[in-house]
SEBA-810588 format. One line per 8 residues: number of its first residue (from 1); for each residue x, y, z of N, C-alpha, C. Coordinates in Angstrom, 1 decimal, always signed. Layout:
! SEBA-810588
NUM = X Y Z X Y Z X Y Z; ...
//
This chain:
! SEBA-810588
1 = -50.5 -34.0 +25.0 -50.6 -34.6 +26.5 -49.5 -36.1 +26.3; -49.7 -36.7 +25.0 -49.0 -37.9 +25.0 -47.3 -37.4 +24.8; -47.4 -36.3 +24.0 -45.7 -35.9 +23.7 -45.2 -35.5 +25.3; -46.0 -34.6 +26.2 -45.6 -34.2 +27.4 -45.2 -35.5 +28.3; -45.8 -36.7 +28.0 -45.6 -37.7 +28.8 -44.4 -38.5 +28.4; -44.1 -38.5 +27.1 -42.9 -39.1 +26.6 -41.6 -38.1 +26.9; -41.9 -37.1 +26.6 -40.7 -36.1 +27.3 -40.5 -36.3 +28.7; -41.4 -36.6 +29.7 -41.0 -36.6 +31.0 -40.4 -37.8 +31.1
9 = -40.7 -38.8 +30.8 -40.1 -40.2 +30.7 -38.6 -40.2 +30.3; -38.5 -39.5 +29.3 -37.0 -39.4 +28.6 -36.3 -38.6 +29.5; -36.9 -37.4 +30.1 -36.0 -36.6 +31.0 -35.7 -37.4 +32.3; -36.8 -38.4 +32.7 -36.7 -39.2 +34.1 -35.5 -40.2 +33.5; -35.2 -40.4 +32.3 -34.0 -41.7 +32.1 -35.0 -42.8 +32.2; -36.2 -43.1 +31.9 -36.9 -44.1 +32.3 -37.2 -44.9 +30.9; -36.7 -44.5 +29.8 -36.9 -45.0 +28.4 -36.3 -46.4 +28.4; -36.8 -47.4 +27.7 -36.5 -48.6 +27.6 -36.2 -49.1 +26.1
17 = -35.8 -48.1 +25.5 -35.6 -48.3 +24.2 -34.8 -49.7 +23.7; -35.4 -50.6 +22.9 -34.8 -52.0 +22.5 -34.2 -52.7 +23.3; -34.7 -52.8 +24.6 -34.4 -53.7 +25.9 -35.4 -54.8 +25.5; -35.1 -56.1 +25.4 -35.9 -57.1 +25.1 -36.4 -57.8 +26.7; -37.4 -57.7 +27.1 -38.0 -57.9 +28.4 -39.3 -58.8 +28.3; -39.2 -59.9 +29.0 -40.4 -60.8 +29.1 -41.0 -60.8 +30.4; -42.2 -60.7 +30.3 -42.9 -60.7 +31.7 -43.6 -62.0 +31.9; -43.3 -62.7 +32.6 -43.7 -64.0 +32.9 -45.0 -63.6 +34.3
25 = -46.4 -63.9 +33.8 -47.1 -63.6 +34.8 -48.5 -64.3 +34.5; -49.3 -65.2 +35.3 -50.6 -65.7 +34.8 -51.6 -65.2 +34.9; -51.7 -63.9 +35.7 -53.0 -63.0 +35.5 -53.0 -62.3 +34.1; -54.1 -62.8 +33.2 -53.8 -62.2 +32.0 -54.0 -60.7 +31.9; -54.8 -60.0 +32.6 -55.4 -58.8 +32.9 -53.9 -57.8 +33.2; -53.3 -58.4 +34.3 -52.1 -57.7 +34.8 -50.9 -57.6 +33.9; -50.8 -59.1 +33.1 -49.6 -59.3 +32.5 -50.0 -58.2 +31.0; -51.2 -58.2 +30.4 -51.4 -57.2 +29.5 -50.7 -55.8 +29.8
33 = -51.3 -55.4 +31.1 -51.1 -54.1 +31.5 -49.6 -53.6 +31.5; -48.8 -54.7 +32.0 -47.2 -54.5 +32.1 -46.8 -54.3 +30.7; -47.1 -55.3 +29.8 -46.6 -55.4 +28.6 -46.8 -54.2 +27.9; -48.2 -53.8 +28.1 -48.6 -52.3 +27.5 -47.6 -51.2 +27.9; -47.5 -51.0 +29.1 -46.5 -49.9 +30.0 -45.1 -50.2 +29.4; -44.5 -51.3 +29.1 -43.2 -51.4 +28.8 -43.1 -51.0 +27.4; -43.9 -51.7 +26.6 -43.8 -51.1 +25.1 -43.9 -49.7 +25.1; -44.8 -49.2 +25.7 -45.0 -47.6 +25.5 -43.5 -47.0 +25.9
41 = -42.8 -47.5 +26.7 -41.6 -46.9 +27.2 -40.4 -47.3 +26.4; -40.7 -48.1 +24.8 -39.9 -48.3 +24.2 -39.3 -49.8 +24.0; -39.6 -50.7 +25.2 -39.1 -51.8 +25.1 -39.6 -53.0 +24.1; -38.8 -54.1 +23.9 -39.3 -55.2 +23.1 -40.0 -56.2 +24.0; -41.4 -56.4 +24.0 -41.7 -57.1 +25.1 -42.5 -58.3 +24.7; -42.5 -59.4 +25.5 -43.2 -60.6 +25.2 -43.7 -61.1 +26.5; -45.3 -61.4 +26.5 -46.0 -61.9 +27.7 -46.0 -63.3 +27.6; -45.7 -64.1 +28.8 -45.6 -65.5 +29.2 -46.5 -65.8 +30.2
49 = -47.1 -66.9 +30.1 -48.1 -67.2 +31.4 -47.6 -68.2 +32.2; -46.5 -68.8 +32.0 -46.0 -69.7 +33.2 -44.4 -69.9 +32.8; -43.9 -70.6 +33.7 -42.3 -71.1 +33.8 -42.0 -72.0 +32.7; -43.0 -72.9 +32.5 -42.9 -74.0 +31.7 -42.8 -73.4 +30.1; -43.8 -72.4 +30.1 -43.8 -71.6 +28.6 -42.4 -71.0 +28.4; -42.2 -70.4 +29.5 -40.7 -69.7 +29.5 -39.3 -70.5 +29.0; -39.4 -71.7 +29.7 -38.4 -72.6 +29.2 -38.4 -72.7 +27.7; -39.6 -73.1 +27.3 -39.9 -73.4 +25.7 -39.2 -72.1 +25.1
57 = -39.7 -71.1 +25.4 -39.4 -69.6 +24.6 -37.7 -69.5 +24.8; -36.9 -70.0 +25.8 -35.7 -70.0 +25.9 -34.8 -70.9 +25.1; -35.6 -72.0 +24.8 -34.9 -73.0 +24.0 -34.4 -72.3 +22.6; -35.4 -71.4 +22.4 -35.1 -70.8 +20.9 -34.8 -69.5 +20.8; -34.7 -68.6 +21.9 -34.7 -67.2 +21.9 -34.1 -66.9 +23.3; -33.9 -65.6 +23.4 -33.4 -64.9 +24.7 -34.0 -63.6 +25.0; -33.9 -63.0 +26.1 -34.3 -61.6 +26.5 -33.1 -61.0 +27.2; -33.3 -59.6 +27.5 -32.3 -58.9 +28.3 -32.4 -59.1 +30.0
65 = -34.0 -59.0 +30.2 -34.4 -59.2 +31.4 -35.9 -59.8 +31.5; -36.0 -60.7 +32.6 -37.3 -61.1 +32.9 -37.8 -60.6 +34.0; -39.2 -60.2 +33.8 -40.0 -60.0 +34.9 -40.9 -61.0 +35.5; -40.5 -61.6 +36.6 -41.0 -63.0 +36.8 -41.7 -62.9 +38.1; -43.1 -63.4 +37.9 -43.9 -63.3 +39.3 -43.8 -64.5 +40.0; -43.8 -64.4 +41.2 -43.2 -65.5 +42.1 -44.3 -66.5 +42.3; -45.7 -66.0 +42.4 -46.6 -67.1 +42.8 -47.3 -67.6 +41.4; -46.6 -68.5 +40.8 -47.0 -68.9 +39.4 -47.6 -70.3 +39.6
73 = -48.7 -70.7 +38.9 -48.9 -72.2 +38.8 -47.7 -73.1 +38.6; -47.7 -74.4 +38.6 -46.6 -75.4 +38.4 -45.4 -74.9 +39.1; -44.2 -74.6 +38.4 -42.9 -74.3 +39.0 -43.1 -72.7 +39.2; -42.6 -72.4 +40.5 -42.9 -70.9 +40.7 -41.5 -70.1 +40.5; -41.7 -68.8 +40.7 -40.8 -67.8 +40.5 -39.4 -68.0 +41.0; -39.4 -68.4 +42.2 -38.5 -68.7 +43.1 -37.5 -69.7 +42.6; -38.2 -70.8 +42.2 -37.5 -72.0 +41.8 -37.1 -72.0 +40.5; -37.4 -71.0 +39.5 -37.3 -70.8 +38.3 -35.7 -69.8 +38.1
81 = -36.0 -68.8 +39.3 -34.6 -68.0 +39.2 -33.6 -68.8 +39.7; -33.7 -69.8 +40.6 -32.4 -70.6 +40.8 -31.7 -71.3 +39.6; -32.7 -71.7 +38.5 -32.2 -72.2 +37.5 -31.7 -71.2 +36.4; -32.4 -70.3 +36.3 -32.0 -69.3 +35.4 -31.1 -68.2 +35.8; -30.5 -68.3 +37.1 -29.4 -67.6 +37.3 -28.2 -67.9 +36.6; -28.1 -69.1 +36.3 -26.6 -69.5 +35.6 -26.4 -69.0 +34.0; -27.6 -68.4 +33.3 -27.6 -67.9 +32.3 -27.0 -66.5 +32.4; -25.8 -66.2 +32.2 -25.1 -65.1 +32.4 -25.6 -63.9 +31.4
89 = -25.3 -62.9 +31.9 -26.0 -61.6 +31.2 -27.6 -61.5 +31.3; -28.3 -62.3 +31.6 -29.8 -61.9 +31.8 -30.4 -61.3 +33.1; -31.0 -60.2 +33.2 -31.4 -59.8 +34.5 -32.8 -60.5 +35.1; -33.0 -60.5 +36.3 -34.2 -61.3 +36.8 -34.8 -60.2 +37.9; -36.2 -59.7 +37.5 -36.6 -59.1 +38.5 -37.9 -59.9 +39.0; -37.9 -60.2 +40.3 -39.1 -60.9 +41.0 -40.1 -59.9 +41.5; -41.1 -60.2 +41.1 -42.6 -59.4 +41.6 -43.3 -60.2 +42.4; -43.6 -59.9 +43.8 -44.4 -61.0 +44.8 -45.1 -60.1 +45.5
97 = -46.2 -61.1 +46.0 -47.1 -60.3 +47.3 -46.3 -60.6 +48.7; -45.3 -61.4 +48.5 -44.4 -61.5 +49.7 -43.5 -60.5 +50.0; -43.9 -59.5 +51.1 -43.1 -58.3 +51.2 -42.1 -58.5 +52.5; -42.1 -59.6 +53.0 -41.4 -59.4 +54.3 -40.0 -59.5 +54.0; -39.3 -59.1 +55.1 -37.6 -59.0 +54.9 -37.1 -60.2 +54.7; -37.7 -61.4 +55.4 -37.2 -62.5 +54.8 -37.4 -63.0 +53.6; -38.6 -62.7 +53.1 -38.7 -63.3 +51.8 -37.9 -62.6 +50.9; -37.8 -61.2 +50.9 -36.8 -60.5 +50.0 -35.4 -61.0 +50.0
105 = -35.0 -61.2 +51.3 -33.5 -61.9 +51.5 -33.4 -63.0 +50.5; -34.5 -63.9 +50.7 -34.4 -65.2 +50.0 -34.4 -64.9 +48.4; -35.4 -64.0 +48.1 -35.6 -63.7 +46.5 -34.2 -63.4 +46.0; -33.5 -62.6 +46.8 -32.2 -62.2 +46.3 -31.0 -63.1 +46.3; -31.2 -64.1 +47.3 -30.0 -64.8 +47.7 -30.1 -66.0 +46.4; -31.5 -66.3 +45.9 -31.6 -67.3 +45.1 -31.3 -66.8 +43.5; -30.8 -65.5 +43.7 -30.5 -64.9 +42.2 -31.1 -63.8 +41.5; -32.2 -63.3 +41.9 -33.0 -62.3 +41.7 -32.1 -61.1 +41.7
113 = -32.0 -60.0 +40.8 -31.4 -58.8 +40.8 -32.3 -57.7 +41.5; -33.5 -57.9 +41.1 -34.5 -56.9 +41.8 -35.5 -57.6 +42.5; -36.0 -57.1 +43.7 -37.4 -57.9 +44.2 -38.4 -56.6 +44.6; -39.1 -56.7 +43.6 -40.5 -55.7 +43.9 -41.6 -56.3 +44.6; -42.3 -55.7 +45.9 -43.5 -56.4 +46.3 -44.6 -55.6 +45.6; -45.7 -56.4 +45.9 -47.0 -56.1 +45.3 -47.8 -55.4 +46.6; -48.6 -54.4 +46.2 -49.1 -53.8 +45.0 -48.0 -53.1 +44.4; -47.8 -53.4 +43.3 -46.8 -52.3 +42.2 -47.4 -51.4 +41.2
121 = -46.4 -50.2 +41.4 -46.8 -49.1 +40.6 -46.2 -49.4 +39.3; -46.6 -49.3 +38.3 -46.1 -49.4 +36.9 -44.9 -48.6 +36.8; -44.9 -47.3 +37.1 -43.8 -46.3 +37.2 -42.4 -46.7 +37.8; -42.8 -47.6 +38.9 -41.7 -48.2 +39.6 -41.0 -49.3 +38.9; -41.8 -50.0 +38.4 -41.3 -51.2 +37.6 -40.4 -50.7 +36.4; -40.9 -49.7 +35.9 -40.2 -49.3 +34.5 -38.8 -48.4 +35.1; -38.8 -47.5 +36.3 -37.8 -47.2 +36.7 -36.6 -48.3 +37.1; -37.1 -49.4 +37.8 -36.2 -50.4 +38.2 -35.6 -51.0 +37.3
129 = -36.3 -51.5 +36.1 -35.9 -52.0 +34.7 -34.9 -51.0 +34.1; -35.1 -49.9 +34.1 -34.0 -49.0 +33.5 -32.8 -49.0 +34.4; -32.9 -48.9 +35.7 -31.8 -48.9 +36.5 -30.9 -50.3 +36.3; -31.8 -51.3 +36.3 -30.9 -52.5 +36.2 -30.1 -52.6 +34.9; -30.9 -52.3 +33.6 -30.5 -52.6 +32.6 -29.0 -51.8 +32.4; -29.1 -50.4 +33.1 -28.1 -49.4 +33.1 -26.9 -50.2 +33.9; -26.9 -50.9 +35.0 -26.2 -51.5 +35.7 -25.5 -52.6 +35.0; -26.2 -53.6 +34.4 -25.8 -54.7 +33.6 -24.9 -54.2 +32.5
137 = -25.1 -53.1 +32.0 -24.4 -52.6 +30.7 -23.2 -52.2 +31.4; -23.2 -51.5 +32.7 -21.7 -50.8 +33.2 -20.8 -52.0 +33.6; -21.6 -53.5 +33.9 -20.7 -54.2 +34.7 -20.3 -55.5 +33.9; -20.8 -55.2 +32.6 -20.5 -56.3 +31.6 -19.2 -56.4 +31.7; -18.3 -57.8 +31.8 -16.8 -57.7 +32.0 -16.3 -57.7 +30.5; -15.2 -57.1 +30.6 -14.6 -56.8 +29.4 -14.2 -57.9 +28.4; -14.2 -59.0 +28.8 -14.0 -60.2 +28.0 -15.4 -60.4 +27.4; -16.4 -60.4 +27.9 -17.9 -60.4 +27.0 -18.0 -59.5 +26.0
145 = -17.5 -58.0 +26.4 -17.6 -57.1 +25.5 -16.7 -57.0 +24.3; -15.5 -57.9 +24.7 -14.6 -58.0 +23.5 -15.2 -59.3 +22.6; -15.7 -60.2 +23.5 -16.3 -61.3 +22.7 -15.1 -62.3 +22.9; -15.7 -63.7 +22.7 -14.6 -64.9 +23.0 -14.4 -65.2 +21.4; -13.0 -65.4 +21.1 -12.6 -65.8 +19.7 -11.6 -67.0 +19.4; -12.2 -67.7 +18.6 -11.1 -68.8 +18.2 -11.0 -68.6 +16.7; -10.0 -68.3 +16.2 -9.4 -68.1 +14.7 -10.6 -67.5 +13.8; -10.7 -66.3 +14.1 -11.6 -65.5 +13.7 -13.4 -65.7 +13.8
153 = -13.5 -66.9 +14.4 -15.1 -67.2 +14.9 -14.9 -66.5 +16.4; -16.2 -65.9 +16.6 -16.3 -65.3 +17.8 -17.7 -65.3 +18.4; -17.9 -65.3 +19.7 -19.1 -65.3 +20.5 -19.4 -63.9 +20.8; -20.2 -63.2 +20.6 -20.8 -61.9 +21.0 -22.2 -61.9 +21.7; -22.3 -60.7 +22.4 -23.4 -60.4 +23.2 -23.4 -61.5 +24.3; -22.5 -61.6 +25.0 -22.4 -62.5 +26.1 -22.5 -63.8 +25.9; -22.1 -64.2 +24.7 -22.2 -65.6 +24.1 -23.4 -66.1 +23.4; -24.2 -65.3 +23.0 -25.8 -65.4 +22.5 -25.5 -65.3 +20.9
161 = -24.5 -64.6 +20.4 -24.6 -64.5 +18.9 -23.1 -65.0 +18.4; -23.0 -65.6 +17.3 -21.9 -66.5 +17.0 -21.5 -65.6 +15.5; -20.6 -65.3 +15.7 -20.0 -64.4 +14.1 -19.1 -65.3 +13.6; -19.3 -65.4 +12.5 -18.4 -66.1 +11.4 -17.2 -65.3 +11.0; -16.1 -65.7 +10.4 -15.1 -64.8 +9.9 -15.8 -63.9 +8.8; -16.7 -64.1 +8.1 -17.0 -63.3 +7.0 -18.0 -62.1 +7.7; -18.0 -62.2 +9.0 -18.8 -61.1 +9.4 -20.3 -61.6 +9.6; -20.8 -62.7 +9.3 -22.4 -62.8 +9.6 -22.6 -63.5 +10.8
169 = -23.9 -63.4 +11.3 -23.8 -63.6 +12.5 -25.2 -64.6 +12.9; -25.1 -65.5 +13.6 -26.2 -66.5 +13.9 -26.4 -66.5 +15.3; -27.8 -66.0 +15.6 -28.3 -65.8 +17.1 -28.4 -67.5 +17.7; -28.0 -67.7 +18.9 -28.1 -69.3 +19.3 -28.9 -69.5 +20.3; -29.5 -70.7 +20.5 -30.2 -71.2 +21.4 -29.9 -71.3 +22.4; -30.6 -71.6 +23.8 -29.9 -71.8 +25.0 -28.7 -73.1 +25.0; -29.3 -73.8 +24.5 -28.4 -75.3 +24.2 -26.9 -74.9 +23.6; -27.3 -74.3 +22.5 -26.0 -74.3 +21.5 -25.2 -73.0 +22.0
177 = -25.6 -72.1 +22.8 -24.9 -71.3 +23.5 -23.9 -72.1 +24.6; -24.5 -72.9 +25.6 -23.9 -73.6 +26.5 -22.7 -74.6 +26.0; -23.0 -75.0 +24.4 -22.2 -76.1 +24.0 -21.0 -75.1 +23.4; -21.3 -74.0 +22.9 -20.3 -73.3 +22.0 -19.3 -72.6 +23.3; -19.9 -72.1 +24.3 -19.1 -71.4 +25.4 -18.0 -72.2 +26.0; -18.5 -73.7 +26.0 -17.4 -74.6 +26.6 -16.5 -74.6 +25.6; -16.8 -74.9 +24.5 -15.7 -75.1 +23.3 -14.5 -73.9 +23.2; -15.2 -72.6 +23.1 -14.5 -71.4 +23.0 -13.6 -71.3 +24.3
185 = -14.2 -71.6 +25.5 -13.3 -71.6 +26.7 -12.1 -72.5 +26.6; -12.2 -73.5 +25.8 -11.2 -74.4 +25.8 -10.0 -74.1 +25.1; -10.0 -73.2 +24.1 -9.0 -72.5 +23.3 -8.4 -73.8 +22.5; -9.2 -74.3 +21.9 -8.8 -75.7 +20.8 -8.7 -76.8 +21.4; -8.6 -77.1 +22.6 -8.6 -78.3 +23.4 -9.7 -79.2 +23.4; -9.7 -80.3 +23.6 -10.9 -81.4 +23.6 -11.6 -81.2 +24.8; -13.1 -81.0 +24.6 -13.8 -81.0 +25.8 -14.8 -82.4 +25.9; -14.6 -83.0 +27.0 -15.1 -84.2 +27.1 -16.8 -84.2 +27.1
193 = -17.6 -85.1 +26.4 -18.8 -85.3 +26.1 -19.7 -84.9 +27.5; -19.0 -85.3 +28.6 -20.1 -85.4 +30.0 -20.0 -83.9 +30.5; -19.0 -83.1 +29.9 -18.7 -81.7 +30.6 -19.7 -81.1 +29.4; -19.9 -81.2 +28.4 -20.7 -80.5 +27.3 -22.3 -80.9 +27.4; -22.4 -82.2 +27.8 -23.8 -82.4 +28.1 -24.3 -81.6 +29.4; -23.3 -81.4 +30.4 -24.0 -80.6 +31.5 -24.0 -79.2 +31.3; -23.5 -78.9 +30.2 -23.4 -77.2 +29.5 -24.8 -77.1 +29.1; -25.3 -78.2 +28.4 -26.6 -77.8 +27.4 -27.9 -78.2 +28.3
201 = -27.8 -78.9 +29.4 -29.0 -79.2 +30.2 -28.9 -79.4 +31.7; -30.1 -79.2 +32.5 -30.1 -79.1 +33.8 -30.3 -80.3 +34.3; -30.4 -81.4 +33.4 -30.5 -82.7 +33.9 -29.9 -83.5 +33.2; -28.4 -83.5 +33.3 -27.3 -84.6 +32.6 -27.5 -85.9 +32.9; -28.2 -86.3 +34.1 -28.4 -87.6 +34.1 -29.7 -88.2 +33.4; -30.3 -87.3 +32.8 -31.2 -87.9 +32.0 -31.2 -87.5 +30.7; -30.0 -87.2 +30.2 -30.0 -86.8 +28.9 -29.2 -88.0 +27.8; -30.0 -88.2 +26.8 -29.6 -89.3 +25.9 -28.2 -88.5 +25.3
209 = -27.1 -89.4 +25.3 -25.9 -88.5 +24.7 -26.1 -88.5 +23.2; -26.8 -89.4 +22.4 -27.1 -89.2 +21.3 -27.6 -87.8 +20.8; -28.6 -87.2 +21.7 -29.3 -85.9 +21.8 -27.9 -84.7 +21.3; -26.7 -84.9 +21.9 -25.6 -84.1 +21.7 -25.2 -84.0 +20.1; -25.2 -85.3 +19.5 -24.7 -85.4 +18.3 -25.6 -84.7 +17.3; -27.1 -85.0 +17.6 -28.0 -84.1 +17.0 -28.0 -82.7 +17.1; -27.5 -82.3 +18.1 -27.4 -80.8 +18.5 -26.4 -80.3 +17.5; -25.2 -81.1 +17.6 -24.1 -80.6 +16.7 -24.4 -80.5 +15.3
217 = -25.2 -81.5 +14.8 -25.5 -81.7 +13.5 -26.5 -80.5 +13.0; -27.4 -80.3 +14.1 -28.4 -79.0 +13.6 -27.8 -77.6 +13.6; -26.8 -77.5 +14.6 -26.0 -76.3 +14.8 -25.0 -76.1 +13.6; -24.3 -77.0 +13.0 -23.4 -77.1 +12.0 -24.3 -76.6 +10.6; -25.8 -77.2 +10.5 -26.5 -76.8 +9.4 -27.0 -75.4 +9.7; -27.2 -74.9 +10.9 -27.8 -73.6 +10.7 -26.5 -72.6 +10.5; -25.3 -73.1 +11.1 -24.5 -72.0 +10.8 -24.0 -71.8 +9.5; -24.1 -72.8 +8.7 -24.1 -72.9 +7.2 -25.0 -72.1 +6.5
225 = -26.3 -72.4 +6.8 -27.4 -71.9 +6.3 -27.2 -70.1 +6.4; -26.8 -69.8 +7.9 -27.0 -68.2 +8.0 -25.9 -67.5 +7.5; -24.5 -68.1 +7.6 -23.3 -67.4 +7.4 -22.6 -68.1 +6.0; -23.0 -69.2 +5.6 -22.1 -69.6 +4.4 -20.9 -70.4 +4.8; -20.7 -70.4 +6.3 -19.5 -70.8 +6.4 -19.3 -72.2 +7.2; -18.5 -73.0 +7.2 -18.6 -74.4 +8.0 -18.1 -74.2 +9.3; -18.7 -74.4 +10.4 -18.3 -74.1 +11.7 -17.3 -75.3 +12.0; -16.0 -74.9 +12.7 -14.9 -75.8 +12.9 -15.2 -76.5 +13.9
233 = -16.4 -77.3 +14.1 -16.2 -78.1 +15.3 -16.1 -79.6 +14.9; -15.1 -80.2 +15.7 -14.7 -81.5 +15.1 -14.9 -82.4 +16.2; -15.5 -83.8 +15.9 -15.8 -84.7 +17.1 -14.5 -85.6 +17.2; -14.0 -86.1 +18.3 -13.1 -86.8 +18.6 -13.8 -88.2 +19.3; -13.7 -89.3 +18.6 -14.3 -90.3 +19.0 -13.9 -90.9 +20.5; -14.8 -91.2 +21.0 -14.7 -91.5 +22.7 -14.3 -90.6 +23.7; -14.3 -89.2 +23.0 -13.5 -88.4 +23.9 -14.7 -87.2 +24.1; -15.2 -86.3 +22.9 -16.0 -85.1 +22.7 -15.7 -84.6 +21.5
241 = -15.7 -83.1 +21.7 -15.6 -82.3 +20.5 -14.4 -81.3 +21.0; -13.8 -80.8 +19.9 -13.2 -79.5 +19.9 -13.4 -78.4 +19.1; -12.9 -77.0 +19.0 -13.2 -76.2 +18.2 -12.1 -75.8 +17.5; -11.9 -76.2 +16.5 -10.6 -76.2 +15.3 -10.2 -74.7 +15.0; -9.1 -74.6 +14.6 -8.6 -73.4 +14.0 -9.1 -73.4 +12.6; -9.2 -74.6 +12.0 -9.8 -74.5 +10.5 -11.0 -75.0 +10.6; -12.2 -74.7 +9.5 -13.3 -75.5 +9.4 -13.3 -76.8 +9.3; -14.3 -77.5 +10.0 -14.4 -78.9 +9.8 -14.9 -79.5 +8.4
249 = -14.5 -80.3 +8.0 -14.9 -81.0 +6.6 -16.2 -81.6 +6.6
//
């Protein structure tokens, strides 16, 4: 019976093998059911109980698709979607009991890729996730597919993986990704501190500039430990940082 179910799922194109999906839902019973179902279909799933906990996870890791409940305690799913939409390459599925046309239009306008009303059948969610992931894969820009490169250093996987000239890779945090994407986009030119700070936080007005120096120090250390290479990020006093063609000493 189990084999029949797996074959039917594969034939229907509903396999989610290897897709990293995070489920943000405050109801532990429903969250557990969703996690189990998605894992059954091959996804790599993480259950999270609040937007605040989600932000902590995103500070150190990443996912391909978020399944985000709207009616969460604290910051709700709609507000979070507006913030998270800036993270290129991550799909967002909103799940909510608000099924009106105006509610759906609002959810999509703030950045959701898919809006699913409750009550929700799990096979519908699986099919929606599979379809979204297929669209995301097909629409990935050629630049992201090829990567952004500076003197053999490159950003892969939509900027989430830093590849050193020796081929070794480090997966970046949200802040590190934002910082390096700005430097790569500048093609060796200096990037002002203010612009870099805006790239690593949603609240630049409340960001201690010294934290940027700490971020760079930790990033250099992580890169060296993971790849054995020196990251060619150079500080320019009174200006900001640049990504040089040769490793910084």
